C-alpha positions as CSV (number, residue, x, y, z in Angstrom):
1,M,19.9,31.1,-205.5
2,V,21.9,28.9,-202.5
3,S,20.2,26.3,-201.3
4,A,18.8,25.3,-198.0
5,D,21.1,22.4,-197.5
6,A,24.5,24.5,-198.6
7,A,22.7,27.2,-196.2
8,R,22.7,24.7,-193.6
9,N,25.6,23.3,-194.1
10,V,28.0,26.3,-193.9
11,V,26.3,27.7,-190.9
12,G,26.9,24.6,-189.1
13,I,30.5,24.1,-190.1
14,I,30.5,27.3,-188.3
15,G,28.5,26.5,-185.4
16,N,31.1,23.7,-185.2
17,V,34.1,25.7,-185.3
18,I,32.4,27.9,-182.4
19,S,31.5,24.8,-180.6
20,F,34.8,24.0,-180.8
21,G,36.0,26.8,-178.9
22,L,33.4,26.0,-176.4
23,F,34.0,22.8,-175.8
24,L,37.9,23.5,-175.1
25,S,37.5,26.7,-173.1
26,P,37.8,24.5,-169.7
27,T,41.7,24.1,-170.6
28,P,42.8,26.4,-168.6
29,V,41.1,24.1,-165.5
30,F,42.9,21.6,-166.4
31,W,46.1,22.8,-167.3
32,R,45.9,24.0,-163.7
33,I,45.1,20.1,-162.0
34,I,48.1,18.9,-163.9
35,K,50.5,21.7,-162.3
36,A,48.9,21.1,-158.8
37,K,48.4,17.4,-159.5
38,D,45.2,17.9,-157.6
39,V,41.8,18.6,-158.6
40,E,41.5,20.5,-155.2
41,E,37.9,22.2,-155.5
42,F,37.1,21.9,-159.1
43,K,34.2,19.0,-159.5
44,P,33.6,16.1,-162.2
45,D,30.1,16.6,-162.7
46,P,29.8,19.3,-165.3
47,Y,32.3,17.0,-167.4
48,L,29.7,13.9,-166.6
49,A,27.1,15.4,-168.1
50,T,28.4,16.9,-171.5
51,L,29.7,13.7,-172.0
52,L,25.7,11.9,-171.6
53,N,24.4,14.9,-173.4
54,C,27.1,14.4,-176.6
55,M,26.6,11.1,-176.4
56,L,22.9,11.4,-176.9
57,W,23.3,13.7,-179.8
58,V,26.3,11.7,-181.5
59,F,23.5,8.9,-181.4
60,Y,20.3,11.3,-182.3
61,G,22.5,12.9,-185.6
62,L,23.5,9.2,-187.0
63,P,21.8,8.5,-190.4
64,I,19.9,5.3,-189.0
65,V,18.2,7.8,-186.4
66,H,18.0,11.3,-187.8
67,P,19.4,11.4,-191.1
68,N,21.9,14.6,-192.8
69,S,22.8,15.5,-189.6
70,I,26.6,14.6,-189.7
71,L,27.4,18.1,-188.6
72,V,25.6,17.3,-185.3
73,V,27.3,14.1,-185.0
74,T,31.2,15.4,-186.1
75,I,31.3,18.2,-183.5
76,N,29.7,16.1,-180.6
77,G,32.0,13.2,-181.6
78,I,34.8,15.8,-180.9
79,G,33.3,16.9,-178.0
80,L,32.8,13.2,-176.8
81,V,36.6,12.8,-177.3
82,I,37.6,16.3,-174.9
83,E,35.4,15.2,-172.4
84,G,36.7,12.7,-172.0
85,S,39.9,13.5,-171.9
86,Y,38.8,15.7,-169.1
87,L,38.1,13.4,-166.9
88,I,41.0,11.0,-167.5
89,I,42.7,14.1,-166.0
90,F,40.1,14.6,-163.7
91,F,40.4,10.6,-162.6
92,L,44.2,10.7,-162.3
93,Y,44.5,13.5,-160.2
94,S,41.4,12.7,-157.6
95,T,41.3,11.0,-154.3
96,N,40.2,7.6,-154.7
97,N,36.2,8.7,-153.0
98,K,36.0,10.5,-156.2
99,R,37.4,8.2,-158.3
100,L,34.5,6.1,-157.0
101,K,32.1,8.0,-157.5
102,M,32.8,9.0,-161.0
103,I,33.1,5.4,-161.8
104,G,29.7,4.8,-161.0
105,V,28.5,8.2,-162.6
106,L,30.3,6.9,-165.8
107,A,28.9,3.0,-165.4
108,A,24.9,4.4,-165.1
109,E,25.9,6.5,-167.8
110,A,27.0,3.7,-169.6
111,A,24.0,1.6,-169.2
112,F,21.7,4.3,-169.9
113,M,22.9,4.4,-173.2
114,V,23.3,1.1,-173.8
115,A,19.1,0.8,-172.9
116,V,18.7,3.7,-175.3
117,V,20.4,2.4,-178.3
118,L,18.9,-0.9,-178.0
119,G,15.4,0.1,-177.2
120,V,15.5,2.7,-180.4
121,L,16.9,0.3,-182.5
122,L,14.4,-2.3,-181.3
123,G,11.3,-0.9,-180.9
124,A,11.3,1.9,-183.4
125,H,11.6,1.0,-186.7
126,T,11.0,4.7,-188.7
127,H,13.5,7.6,-188.6
128,E,10.5,9.8,-187.3
129,K,10.3,7.6,-184.1
130,R,13.3,7.1,-183.4
131,S,14.2,11.0,-184.1
132,M,11.1,11.3,-181.8
133,I,12.4,9.6,-178.9
134,V,16.3,9.9,-179.3
135,G,14.7,13.9,-179.6
136,I,13.3,14.1,-176.3
137,L,15.7,12.7,-174.4
138,C,18.3,14.9,-175.8
139,V,15.6,18.1,-175.3
140,I,15.2,17.1,-171.7
141,F,18.8,16.9,-170.7
142,G,19.8,19.9,-172.9
143,T,17.1,22.5,-171.0
144,I,18.0,20.8,-167.7
145,M,21.9,22.1,-169.1
146,Y,20.6,24.8,-170.2
147,A,19.4,26.2,-166.9
148,S,22.2,26.4,-165.0
149,P,23.0,30.0,-166.4
150,L,20.3,31.0,-164.1
151,T,22.1,30.6,-161.3
152,I,25.2,32.6,-162.5
153,M,22.9,35.1,-163.6
154,G,21.0,35.0,-160.2
155,K,24.5,36.0,-158.5
156,V,25.0,38.6,-160.9
157,I,21.7,39.9,-159.9
158,K,22.9,39.8,-156.0
159,T,26.5,40.6,-156.0
160,K,25.5,43.6,-158.6
161,S,28.8,42.1,-159.7
162,V,29.6,40.5,-163.4
163,E,32.9,38.7,-161.5
164,Y,31.5,35.7,-162.2
165,M,29.9,35.7,-165.7
166,P,33.0,37.2,-168.4
167,F,32.0,38.5,-171.2
168,T,33.8,36.7,-173.5
169,L,32.0,33.2,-172.0
170,S,28.6,34.9,-172.3
171,L,28.9,36.2,-175.9
172,V,30.1,32.7,-177.6
173,N,27.5,31.0,-175.5
174,F,24.9,33.8,-177.2
175,L,26.8,33.0,-181.2
176,N,26.8,29.0,-180.7
177,G,23.1,29.5,-179.3
178,C,22.2,31.4,-182.2
179,C,24.4,29.5,-185.2
180,W,22.3,26.3,-184.2
181,L,19.4,27.9,-183.8
182,A,20.0,28.7,-187.2
183,Y,20.8,25.3,-188.8
184,A,17.9,23.9,-186.8
185,L,15.6,26.7,-188.5
186,I,16.6,26.1,-192.2
187,K,15.3,22.5,-192.6
188,F,13.4,22.8,-188.8
189,D,14.6,20.3,-186.6
190,L,12.7,21.1,-183.7
191,Y,14.7,18.8,-181.4
192,V,18.0,21.0,-181.7
193,T,15.7,24.1,-182.3
194,I,14.0,23.6,-178.8
195,P,17.2,23.8,-176.4
196,N,19.6,25.9,-178.8
197,G,16.9,28.6,-178.8
198,L,17.0,28.6,-175.0
199,G,20.9,28.6,-174.8
200,A,20.7,31.7,-177.3
201,F,18.1,33.6,-175.3
202,F,19.4,32.9,-171.8
203,G,23.1,33.9,-173.5
204,L,21.2,37.2,-174.7
205,M,19.8,37.7,-171.0
206,Q,24.1,37.1,-169.8
207,L,24.6,40.0,-172.3
208,I,22.1,42.3,-171.1
209,L,23.0,41.3,-167.2
210,Y,26.7,42.5,-168.0
211,G,25.9,45.2,-169.7
212,C,23.9,46.9,-167.0
213,Y,26.7,45.6,-164.5
214,Y,29.9,45.8,-165.7
215,K,30.4,49.0,-164.3
216,R,29.7,48.4,-161.2
217,T,32.1,45.2,-160.8
218,P,35.1,46.0,-159.0
219,K,38.4,45.0,-161.4
220,E,40.6,42.6,-159.5
221,E,42.4,39.2,-160.6
222,K,40.5,36.6,-158.8
223,S,40.4,32.5,-160.2
224,V,36.8,31.2,-160.4
225,E,35.0,28.4,-161.7
226,L,32.8,28.9,-164.3
227,P,29.7,27.1,-165.5
228,T,28.8,27.7,-169.7
229,S,26.7,26.2,-172.0
230,N,27.5,24.0,-174.7
231,P,26.8,23.1,-178.1
232,A,23.9,21.3,-179.2
233,G,22.5,20.6,-176.3
234,A,25.5,19.6,-175.1
235,G,25.7,20.9,-171.7
236,N,27.7,22.5,-169.3
237,V,31.4,22.6,-168.4
238,S,33.6,24.9,-166.5
239,V,36.8,26.9,-166.5
240,T,38.7,29.0,-164.3
241,V,38.8,32.8,-165.5
242,D,40.8,36.0,-164.4
243,R,39.6,39.2,-164.2
């Protein structure tokens, strides 16, 4: 009989693979930025938000906060590197005004994380308390990030077109949410369950909408900016897709 720990590790590894794909999904956007040497109308906000979420989840998964969560650390650690790379590219090709705003947001995020780390390590002396504090922060930020597909879903209903909601990303978002939800339920982890339960739910709703409006969507090539959910409450990114 397969142990709960072994099953959880297998599901977590699968979740890491799916999540890695999601982190890489904005690559076409940044290839376009590099070729054009201009960020055009793209905004750094999704990547800044994802960076903060990754930092929170890495801290949550550390043994000093929530033991036996190394797979949460690995994927969000990879996410930190990838999001950092995106932001470096964005910084290089942005105007000075955008660069100053990015620096301000990054400074605020760094100060926030320092405050969280010091407050948790110095003020909470058990794994339960530390997990609760950091977990609640992850749920709050993760829930805010996972609510972003509502705008896309509303656009689909309004325009009766899935032009701005590609099937592949909707499917991967759904599978990603389900995978991490299963990971959290095998050895129950409330703080991973809530944001990924929401992610799976919104992913399913997107697939249902896709099924309802696919045939009404005009087939033409167009480049669009699309927010999408990320792993373990990691947040949102943008991608450019062609239809």
